[in-house]
C-alpha positions in Angstrom: 105.5 19.6 -24.2 103.3 22.7 -23.9 101.0 24.0 -26.7 99.8 27.5 -27.0 96.9 28.2 -29.4 96.2 31.9 -30.2 92.8 32.1 -31.9 92.8 35.6 -33.2 90.6 37.7 -35.5 93.0 37.5 -38.5 95.0 34.4 -37.7 95.2 31.3 -35.7 98.8 30.5 -34.4 99.8 27.2 -32.7 103.2 27.0 -30.9 104.7 23.8 -29.4 107.2 24.5 -26.6 109.4 22.1 -24.7 110.6 22.8 -21.3 114.2 21.9 -20.7 115.8 20.7 -17.4 116.9 24.2 -16.5 113.4 25.5 -16.9 114.0 27.4 -20.2 111.4 27.1 -22.9 112.2 26.1 -26.4 110.0 26.3 -29.3 110.0 23.2 -31.5 107.0 23.6 -33.6 104.9 26.4 -35.2 101.8 26.5 -37.3 99.8 29.5 -38.6 96.7 29.8 -40.6 94.3 32.7 -41.6 91.3 33.0 -39.5 87.9 33.6 -41.2 85.5 32.6 -38.4 86.4 35.2 -35.8 85.4 38.9 -35.4 86.7 41.2 -32.6 87.8 38.1 -30.7 84.4 36.3 -30.8 83.5 33.2 -32.8 81.0 34.1 -35.6 81.4 30.9 -37.7 82.2 27.6 -35.9 83.1 25.5 -39.0 85.5 28.2 -40.4 87.2 28.5 -37.0 87.5 24.7 -36.6 89.2 24.4 -40.0 91.7 27.2 -39.2 92.6 25.5 -35.9 93.0 22.1 -37.5 95.3 23.6 -40.2 97.4 25.5 -37.7 97.7 22.4 -35.3 98.6 20.0 -38.2 101.3 22.3 -39.3 102.7 22.6 -35.8 102.5 18.8 -35.3 104.4 18.2 -38.5 107.1 20.6 -37.6 107.5 19.4 -34.0 107.1 15.7 -34.8 104.6 14.9 -32.2 100.8 14.6 -31.6 99.1 17.4 -29.9 96.4 16.4 -27.4 95.6 19.7 -25.4 96.3 23.4 -25.6 96.4 26.6 -23.7 94.1 28.9 -25.6 93.8 32.7 -25.5 90.5 34.7 -25.3 89.8 38.3 -26.0 86.9 40.6 -27.0 84.6 43.3 -25.7 82.8 40.8 -23.4 85.8 40.7 -21.1 85.0 42.3 -17.7 87.4 43.0 -14.7 87.2 44.4 -11.1 89.4 44.7 -8.1 88.0 43.0 -4.9 88.9 42.8 -1.2 88.7 39.9 1.2 89.2 39.6 5.1 89.5 36.4 7.1 90.8 35.5 10.6 94.0 33.5 10.8 93.3 30.2 12.5 96.5 29.3 14.3 98.2 32.7 14.5 100.4 31.6 11.6 99.3 31.9 7.9 98.8 28.6 6.4 98.0 27.7 2.7 94.4 27.2 3.9 94.2 30.7 5.2 95.3 32.0 1.8 92.7 30.0 0.0 90.0 31.2 2.3 90.9 34.9 2.0 91.0 34.6 -1.9 87.5 32.9 -1.7 86.2 35.7 0.4 87.6 38.3 -2.0 86.0 36.7 -5.1 82.6 36.5 -3.2 81.1 39.4 -5.3 78.0 39.3 -7.4 78.7 38.4 -11.0 76.2 38.1 -13.9 75.1 34.7 -14.6 76.1 35.0 -18.2 79.8 35.6 -17.2 82.4 33.1 -16.4 85.5 33.8 -14.1 88.7 33.3 -15.9 91.3 34.6 -13.5 91.6 35.5 -10.0 95.0 37.2 -9.6 96.2 38.3 -6.1 97.6 41.8 -5.9 98.9 42.0 -2.2 98.1 40.8 1.2 97.8 42.7 4.4 98.3 41.1 7.9 96.9 43.2 10.8 98.6 46.7 10.1 101.3 45.4 7.8 100.6 46.2 4.3 102.1 45.3 0.8 102.9 41.6 1.5 103.4 39.5 -1.6 103.6 36.1 0.1 102.1 35.9 3.5 102.7 32.1 4.0 104.2 31.3 7.4 103.8 34.9 8.8 102.2 35.5 12.2 99.0 37.6 12.7 95.4 37.6 13.6 93.7 39.1 10.5 94.6 38.3 6.8 93.4 40.6 4.0 93.8 40.1 0.3 93.4 42.4 -2.7 92.7 40.6 -6.0 92.0 41.3 -9.6 89.1 39.3 -11.1 88.7 38.7 -14.8 85.5 37.2 -16.4 84.3 36.7 -19.9 81.0 36.0 -21.5 80.1 32.3 -20.9 78.8 31.7 -24.5 81.9 33.4 -26.1 84.3 31.3 -24.0 82.3 28.1 -24.5 82.2 28.6 -28.3 86.0 28.8 -28.4 86.3 25.7 -26.3 83.7 23.9 -28.4 85.8 24.6 -31.7 88.9 23.2 -29.9 87.2 20.1 -28.6 85.6 19.4 -32.0 89.1 19.3 -33.4 89.8 16.5 -31.0 91.8 18.5 -28.6 91.5 19.2 -24.8 91.7 22.6 -23.2 94.5 22.9 -20.5 93.5 26.5 -19.7 91.7 29.6 -21.0 94.0 32.6 -20.7 93.2 36.3 -21.2 95.0 37.5 -24.3 96.7 40.5 -22.7 97.7 38.5 -19.8 99.5 36.0 -22.0 101.1 38.9 -24.0 102.4 40.3 -20.7 104.3 37.1 -20.0 106.3 37.5 -23.2 106.5 41.3 -23.6 107.0 42.8 -20.2 110.2 42.7 -17.9 109.8 42.3 -14.2 111.2 45.8 -13.6 108.5 47.3 -15.7 105.8 45.4 -13.9 107.2 46.6 -10.5 107.6 50.2 -11.5 104.3 50.5 -13.2 103.6 49.9 -17.0 100.7 49.6 -19.3 100.8 46.9 -22.1 98.7 47.5 -25.2 98.2 44.6 -27.5 96.9 45.9 -30.8 95.6 43.0 -32.8 93.2 42.9 -35.9 89.9 42.9 -34.0 90.6 44.5 -30.6 93.2 46.5 -28.7 93.8 44.9 -25.3 95.0 46.8 -22.2 96.8 45.5 -19.1 98.1 47.8 -16.4 100.7 46.4 -13.9 101.7 48.1 -10.8 104.1 46.8 -8.0 104.4 43.5 -10.0 100.6 42.8 -10.0 97.8 43.3 -12.5 95.5 46.1 -11.5 93.5 46.9 -14.6 92.4 45.2 -17.8 90.2 46.5 -20.6 89.4 46.0 -24.2 89.0 48.7 -26.9 87.0 47.3 -29.9 89.0 49.3 -32.5 92.1 47.9 -34.1 93.8 46.8 -37.2 90.7 45.7 -39.2 89.3 49.2 -38.8 92.4 50.7 -40.4 91.9 48.3 -43.4 88.2 49.2 -43.7 89.2 52.9 -43.8 91.5 52.4 -46.6 89.0 50.3 -48.6 86.3 52.9 -48.1 88.4 56.1 -48.7 90.2 54.6 -51.8 87.2 52.5 -53.0 89.3 49.3 -53.3 88.4 45.8 -52.1 89.4 44.8 -48.7 92.0 42.3 -50.0 93.9 45.1 -51.8 93.4 47.5 -48.9 95.2 45.1 -46.6 98.1 44.8 -49.0 98.4 48.5 -49.3 98.4 48.9 -45.5 101.1 46.3 -44.9 103.4 47.4 -47.8 103.0 51.1 -47.9 101.1 52.6 -44.9 102.5 54.7 -42.2 101.0 55.9 -38.9 102.4 59.5 -39.3 101.7 61.4 -42.5 104.9 63.5 -41.9 107.0 60.4 -42.4 105.5 59.6 -45.8 106.8 60.9 -49.1 104.4 63.0 -51.2 106.3 62.1 -54.3 105.7 58.3 -54.2 102.9 57.2 -56.3 100.9 54.0 -55.7 98.5 52.1 -58.0 95.3 51.4 -56.3 93.2 48.5 -57.7 89.4 49.5 -58.3 86.2 47.5 -57.7 85.0 45.4 -60.6 86.4 46.1 -64.1 87.1 49.7 -63.5 90.8 50.9 -64.2 93.3 51.2 -61.3 93.8 54.7 -59.9 96.9 56.5 -58.7 97.4 58.1 -55.3 100.5 59.4 -53.4 101.7 57.5 -50.3 101.1 60.6 -48.4 97.4 60.6 -49.1 97.1 56.9 -48.0 99.1 57.8 -44.7 96.6 60.6 -43.9 93.8 58.0 -43.8 95.8 55.6 -41.7 97.0 58.3 -39.2 93.5 59.4 -38.4 92.6 55.9 -37.3 95.7 55.2 -35.3 95.1 58.5 -33.5 91.6 57.3 -32.6 92.9 54.0 -31.3 95.6 55.8 -29.0 93.1 58.4 -27.8 90.6 55.6 -26.8 93.3 53.9 -24.9 94.4 57.2 -23.2 90.7 57.8 -22.3 90.4 54.4 -20.7 93.6 55.0 -18.8 92.3 58.2 -17.4 88.9 56.9 -16.6 90.5 54.0 -14.6 92.7 56.5 -12.6 96.0 54.6 -13.5 97.3 57.1 -16.2 99.6 58.7 -13.6 100.7 55.5 -12.0 102.8 53.9 -14.9 106.2 55.7 -14.9 107.6 53.0 -17.1 105.2 54.2 -19.8 103.4 52.2 -22.5 104.5 48.9 -24.1 102.8 48.2 -27.5 102.8 44.8 -29.2 100.6 42.9 -31.5 100.5 42.8 -35.4 99.0 46.3 -35.7 101.8 47.8 -33.6 104.3 47.0 -36.5 103.1 49.9 -38.5 105.9 52.4 -39.3 105.6 55.4 -37.1 103.1 53.9 -34.6 105.6 54.2 -31.7 106.4 57.8 -32.6 102.7 58.7 -32.8 101.9 56.9 -29.6 104.7 59.0 -27.7 103.1 62.1 -29.1 99.6 61.3 -27.9 100.4 59.6 -24.6 103.1 62.0 -23.6 105.1 59.3 -22.0 107.8 56.8 -23.0 106.6 54.2 -25.6 108.4 51.1 -26.8 107.6 48.3 -29.3 108.0 44.9 -27.6 108.9 41.6 -29.2 108.7 38.2 -27.2 112.1 37.2 -25.8 111.3 34.5 -23.2 112.1 31.6 -25.4 114.8 29.7 -27.3 114.6 28.2 -30.7 113.0 29.7 -33.9 113.9 33.2 -32.7 114.1 34.4 -36.4 110.4 33.6 -36.7 108.7 34.2 -33.3 110.7 37.4 -32.3 108.0 39.3 -33.7 105.0 41.3 -32.0 102.6 39.0 -34.1 103.6 36.1 -31.8 103.4 37.9 -28.5 100.2 36.2 -27.3 101.1 32.7 -28.5 104.5 32.8 -27.0 103.1 34.2 -23.8 100.8 31.3 -23.6 103.7 28.9 -23.6 105.3 30.9 -20.8 102.0 31.0 -18.8 101.5 27.3 -19.5 104.9 26.4 -18.3 104.3 28.1 -15.0 100.9 26.5 -14.7 102.4 23.1 -15.5 104.9 23.5 -12.6 102.1 24.3 -10.1 100.1 21.3 -11.2 103.1 18.9 -11.1 103.9 20.1 -7.6 100.3 19.6 -6.5 100.1 16.2 -7.9 103.3 15.1 -6.1 101.9 16.5 -2.8 98.5 14.9 -3.4 100.3 11.6 -4.2 102.2 11.6 -1.0 99.0 12.5 1.0 97.2 9.7 -0.9 99.8 7.1 0.0 99.4 8.0 3.6 95.7 7.6 3.4 95.8 4.2 1.7 98.1 2.6 4.0 98.5 2.7 7.8 101.8 1.8 9.6 101.7 -0.6 12.4 103.9 -0.1 15.5 106.3 -2.8 14.1 106.7 -0.8 10.9 104.7 -3.2 8.9 102.4 -1.7 6.4 98.7 -2.7 6.9 96.6 -3.1 3.7 93.8 -0.6 3.3 91.3 -3.3 2.4 89.9 -6.0 4.7 88.8 -9.7 4.2 85.3 -8.9 5.4 84.8 -6.2 2.7 85.9 -8.6 0.0 83.6 -11.3 1.2 80.7 -8.9 1.4 81.2 -7.8 -2.2 81.4 -11.5 -3.4 78.2 -12.3 -1.5 76.4 -9.4 -3.3 77.6 -10.5 -6.8 76.5 -14.1 -6.1 73.1 -13.0 -4.9 72.6 -10.7 -7.8 73.3 -13.5 -10.4 71.1 -16.0 -8.7 
């Protein structure tokens, strides 16, 4: 069993997945609860966040018929930082071993990072051996000098610790802290898109998360602190209606392009306090929404241009997340980005497809996919370490007889120590 916990600004989603014998992932439990203790990906109220996590986990446990002990959790927010780094080491025995790869990655991450930041991911992009470039897996290759390019992602130490604290106070362990857009990439992007060059944009309630993939590796990550909540606030301010009713209007009637909304359709807008409801056209509502969506997409485009990757993503833009569901969002994005744009839904799992085949669940499904890969690596490492441990604990004599790792002298010495201590 693998559990993914997406602690977002508007909701907390808990998914329970089961890895079958053929390696496929099947969702067997799902729980969701509104989130009141998060803002723009950061915990602002620990008690409210704990309650939301508990409700979502309990619901998932009930559906899956199991007890949840640990989770893979997502993290997002404006505190996320990233950079590309380079490392060089000499190959010890003229052939690249696992230790050489570990050393060159260590060399690549030896860059100064602020003390209030915590490294979340170190993702290799490519390796170079002498003059040969673009190597994805250098293990076993011959050479003298090994180089590595990596993408490092870090987050504010306090922000990450607060999320972990909420989970631990719910009686759960943390298997891993995963960057939100990295998890979404696992469920929303195809391998062909990653190889060709693509930009994933996960537009949630609090933040819009960006991940640029080139040649199958992650090259750029960024966070734009404008998303769905700002759209709701705009509706609330422009129409003078409470946030609750503004959110309902956004979900039911809003559209990202004013040209797609009818000017004849009239909507009733509840007012604040005891004032009488007012009437507006759907076209007027859409004009408010379109302005904010244009701002979101322009900020993302500015970030791509600033990073220098705007011209290196021929596969275009893939949008996902709850705010991407808005009618006309894809068409408006194509107009602003001037490149292909598609709306992605998670498609890497079996079971409950009628529920999770929705951009709302891209991050939580991606956490399961990421966790299943991580679990495979851990299991393989455990088996390897177990074999090595067995070799260390016993020594084989020439006759084939196994010699115990303990000696009578050591046992007698320990008994003597206990005896003297009690006397």
